[in-house]
C-alpha positions in Angstrom: 73.9 15.0 0.4 73.8 12.3 3.2 72.6 8.9 2.2 69.5 7.7 4.0 69.8 4.9 6.5 68.8 1.4 5.2 66.1 1.3 7.9 64.6 4.5 6.6 64.6 3.1 3.1 62.7 0.0 4.3 60.0 2.3 5.8 59.7 4.1 2.4 59.5 0.9 0.4 56.8 -0.6 2.7 54.7 2.6 2.5 54.9 2.5 -1.3 53.8 -1.2 -1.0 50.8 0.0 1.0 50.0 2.4 -1.8 50.3 -0.4 -4.3 47.8 -2.8 -2.6 45.4 0.0 -1.9 45.6 1.0 -5.6 44.8 -2.6 -6.6 41.9 -2.7 -4.1 39.6 -0.5 -6.2 39.0 -3.3 -8.7 38.5 -6.0 -6.1 36.2 -3.8 -3.9 34.1 -2.8 -7.0 33.6 -6.5 -8.0 32.8 -7.6 -4.5 30.4 -4.8 -3.7 28.5 -5.5 -6.9 27.7 -8.9 -5.6 27.2 -8.3 -1.9 26.5 -4.6 -1.5 28.8 -2.1 0.2 28.2 -2.7 3.9 28.5 -6.5 3.6 31.6 -6.2 1.4 33.4 -4.0 3.9 32.2 -6.2 6.9 33.6 -9.4 5.2 36.8 -7.6 4.5 37.3 -6.6 8.2 36.1 -9.9 9.6 38.8 -11.7 7.6 41.3 -9.1 8.9 40.2 -9.6 12.5 40.6 -13.4 12.3 44.0 -13.1 10.6 45.6 -10.6 12.9 43.9 -12.2 16.0 45.7 -15.5 15.2 49.0 -13.6 14.7 48.6 -11.8 18.1 47.8 -15.2 19.7 50.8 -16.9 18.3 53.1 -14.0 19.2 51.4 -13.6 22.6 50.9 -9.9 21.9 49.6 -7.9 24.8 46.6 -5.9 23.7 46.5 -2.2 24.6 44.9 -1.2 27.9 43.6 1.9 29.6 44.4 5.0 27.5 46.1 2.8 24.8 42.9 0.9 24.3 40.9 4.2 24.0 43.4 5.5 21.4 43.2 2.2 19.4 39.4 2.2 19.5 39.3 5.9 18.4 41.6 5.1 15.5 39.4 2.2 14.6 36.4 4.5 14.4 38.3 6.9 12.1 39.5 4.1 9.9 36.0 2.7 9.6 34.8 6.2 8.7 37.4 6.5 5.9 36.6 3.2 4.3 32.8 3.8 4.6 32.9 7.4 3.3 35.3 6.5 0.5 33.3 3.4 -0.6 29.9 5.0 -0.6 31.3 8.2 -2.2 32.9 6.4 -5.1 29.5 4.7 -5.8 27.8 8.1 -6.0 30.4 10.1 -8.0 32.7 9.6 -11.0 36.0 7.9 -10.7 37.5 11.1 -12.0 36.1 13.2 -9.2 36.8 10.6 -6.5 40.4 10.1 -7.5 41.1 13.8 -7.5 39.2 14.6 -4.3 40.6 11.8 -2.1 44.1 13.0 -3.0 43.4 16.3 -1.1 44.6 14.3 1.9 48.1 14.9 0.6 47.7 18.7 1.2 45.6 18.4 4.4 48.0 16.0 6.3 51.1 18.3 6.3 48.9 21.1 7.5 47.5 19.0 10.4 50.9 17.6 11.1 52.4 21.0 11.3 49.7 22.2 13.7 50.1 19.1 15.9 53.9 19.2 16.0 54.2 23.0 15.9 56.9 22.6 13.3 55.9 23.8 9.9 57.4 22.3 6.8 59.1 24.6 4.2 57.0 26.0 1.4 58.8 23.8 -1.1 57.1 20.7 0.5 53.7 22.1 -0.1 54.7 22.9 -3.7 55.6 19.2 -4.1 52.3 18.1 -2.4 50.2 20.4 -4.7 52.2 19.1 -7.7 51.2 15.5 -6.7 47.5 16.6 -6.6 47.9 18.2 -10.0 49.4 14.9 -11.2 46.3 13.1 -9.9 44.1 15.6 -11.8 45.9 14.9 -15.0 45.9 11.1 -14.4 42.1 10.9 -13.9 41.0 13.8 -16.2 39.8 11.8 -19.2 36.2 12.7 -19.9 36.5 15.9 -17.8 35.0 16.9 -14.5 31.3 17.1 -14.0 29.1 19.0 -11.5 29.7 18.2 -7.8 27.4 15.6 -6.3 26.7 14.2 -2.9 29.3 11.5 -3.6 31.9 14.3 -4.1 31.1 15.6 -0.6 31.5 12.1 0.8 34.9 11.7 -0.8 36.0 15.1 0.4 35.0 14.0 3.9 36.9 10.8 3.5 40.0 12.8 2.6 39.6 15.0 5.7 39.2 12.0 7.9 42.2 10.2 6.3 44.4 13.2 7.0 43.2 13.4 10.6 43.7 9.6 11.0 47.2 9.5 9.7 48.2 12.5 11.8 46.5 11.2 14.9 48.1 7.7 14.4 51.6 9.3 14.4 51.1 11.6 17.4 49.0 9.5 19.6 50.9 6.2 19.3 54.5 7.3 19.0 56.5 6.6 22.1 53.9 4.3 23.6 54.6 0.7 24.7 51.5 -0.7 22.9 52.4 -3.1 20.2 51.5 -2.2 16.6 49.8 -5.5 16.1 47.7 -5.1 19.3 46.6 -1.6 18.2 45.7 -2.7 14.7 43.7 -5.7 16.1 41.5 -3.3 18.1 41.1 -1.1 15.1 40.0 -4.0 12.9 37.7 -5.3 15.6 35.9 -1.9 15.7 35.7 -1.7 11.9 34.3 -5.3 11.6 31.8 -4.7 14.4 30.6 -1.4 12.9 30.0 -2.7 9.4 28.6 -6.0 10.5 25.9 -4.0 12.4 25.3 -1.8 9.3 25.0 -4.9 7.0 22.6 -6.7 9.4 20.9 -9.7 7.9 22.5 -8.9 4.5 25.8 -10.2 5.8 24.7 -13.8 6.1 23.0 -13.6 2.7 26.1 -12.1 1.1 28.2 -15.1 2.1 25.9 -17.5 0.1 26.4 -15.3 -3.0 30.2 -15.5 -3.2 31.9 -17.7 -5.7 35.7 -18.5 -5.8 36.5 -15.1 -7.3 34.4 -13.4 -4.7 36.3 -15.1 -1.8 39.6 -14.3 -3.4 38.5 -10.6 -3.4 37.6 -10.9 0.3 40.9 -12.5 1.2 42.9 -9.9 -0.8 41.0 -7.0 0.8 41.2 -8.5 4.2 44.7 -9.8 4.3 46.7 -7.4 2.1 44.6 -4.2 2.0 43.7 -4.3 5.7 46.1 -6.4 7.8 49.3 -5.7 5.8 48.4 -2.2 4.9 47.2 -1.0 8.3 50.0 -2.7 10.3 52.6 -1.2 8.0 50.9 2.3 8.0 50.9 2.4 11.8 54.4 0.9 12.1 55.8 3.4 9.7 54.2 6.6 11.1 55.6 5.6 14.5 59.1 5.7 12.8 58.7 8.7 10.5 56.4 11.7 10.0 52.7 11.7 9.0 53.5 14.1 6.2 56.1 11.8 4.7 53.9 8.8 5.1 51.0 10.6 3.4 53.0 11.7 0.3 54.4 8.2 -0.2 51.0 6.6 0.1 49.8 9.3 -2.2 51.2 7.3 -5.1 48.0 5.1 -4.7 46.4 6.5 -7.9 49.4 5.4 -10.0 49.0 1.8 -8.8 45.3 1.9 -9.4 46.0 3.0 -12.9 48.5 0.1 -13.5 46.0 -2.4 -12.3 43.3 -0.9 -14.5 45.6 -1.0 -17.6 47.1 -4.5 -16.9 44.0 -6.3 -15.6 40.9 -4.4 -16.6 42.2 -3.4 -20.0 41.9 0.3 -19.5 43.8 2.7 -21.8 46.0 5.6 -20.7 46.8 8.6 -22.9 49.8 10.9 -22.9 48.1 13.3 -20.4 47.5 10.4 -18.0 51.1 9.2 -18.3 52.3 12.8 -17.6 50.2 12.8 -14.5 51.6 9.5 -13.3 55.1 10.7 -13.8 54.3 14.0 -11.9 52.9 12.0 -8.9 56.0 9.9 -8.7 58.5 12.8 -9.0 56.5 15.0 -6.6 56.4 12.1 -4.0 60.1 11.6 -4.2 60.9 15.3 -4.0 58.4 15.8 -1.2 59.8 13.1 1.1 63.4 14.3 0.4 62.4 17.8 1.5 60.7 16.5 4.6 63.7 14.3 5.5 66.1 17.3 5.2 63.7 19.5 7.3 63.6 16.8 10.1 67.4 16.7 10.0 67.7 20.4 10.5 65.0 20.7 13.2 66.4 17.8 15.3 70.0 18.9 14.8 71.2 15.6 13.3 70.3 13.1 10.6 66.9 11.6 11.0 66.7 8.2 12.6 64.1 5.5 12.6 62.3 5.2 15.9 62.4 1.8 17.4 59.1 0.4 18.6 59.1 -0.1 22.3 59.1 -3.7 23.4 55.6 -4.9 24.6 55.3 -4.9 28.4 
């Protein structure tokens, strides 16, 4: 079996890093929203992200997308805002068990959408791995059992659908374009910050006065790591690999959420949860290996990492 290129390994490691910070974001977002409310919490997160990535673009003299590239970036910003909004409000209206299971449905939806967009279906074994990962999530979050569906469940399902569409669209709409990754993400963050600032209204200014040191640390964590780092890496990675592969690697997010809960919040995991975590990790590795071999066969050679076009 051919060894993967070092550059491809870097892509995989960074995508797992995205899953790790997103897994840790649940505790920070929960604490922050409890103080400020959901709209203000999300608005503060993206305002910090806009300032940070704006400074980076200024120092690097990044050229912002124009014309069709600007429209694509703005559309991706709208879908990203929809994901965060639906997911945050949904988790507040349903159980963590249901939310953790339902959001993982993006693992199955993304390969389907990616196959439709690329007209190149993955082998059945990939979908077996993706379903196994979802089963792992079910085991991981099944303590206490499932309860009757609620409006929050519907919101989380909608978030999973939008996430699958967003990841697939990011891959197919931005790959091969000359727009810089930083420039595209800056536009996305600007759209998200603007949308949630409008929703928060006067509550945004009031929320700032309520934050203590821990609250500001949560804002910085969510804005810098969970937004700037995560969204830049996500877009950078899907322009160099497939949306399906990116999705199953980022699908390890529930495992990292569990680790943060156990190590920081003092939650306890039983044998069933440990089995689920192991199943997610194994299914993710097997799935990305299947996807890599499939790409190698369909392209006629070993998969290579796409180089980002230099900004014009």
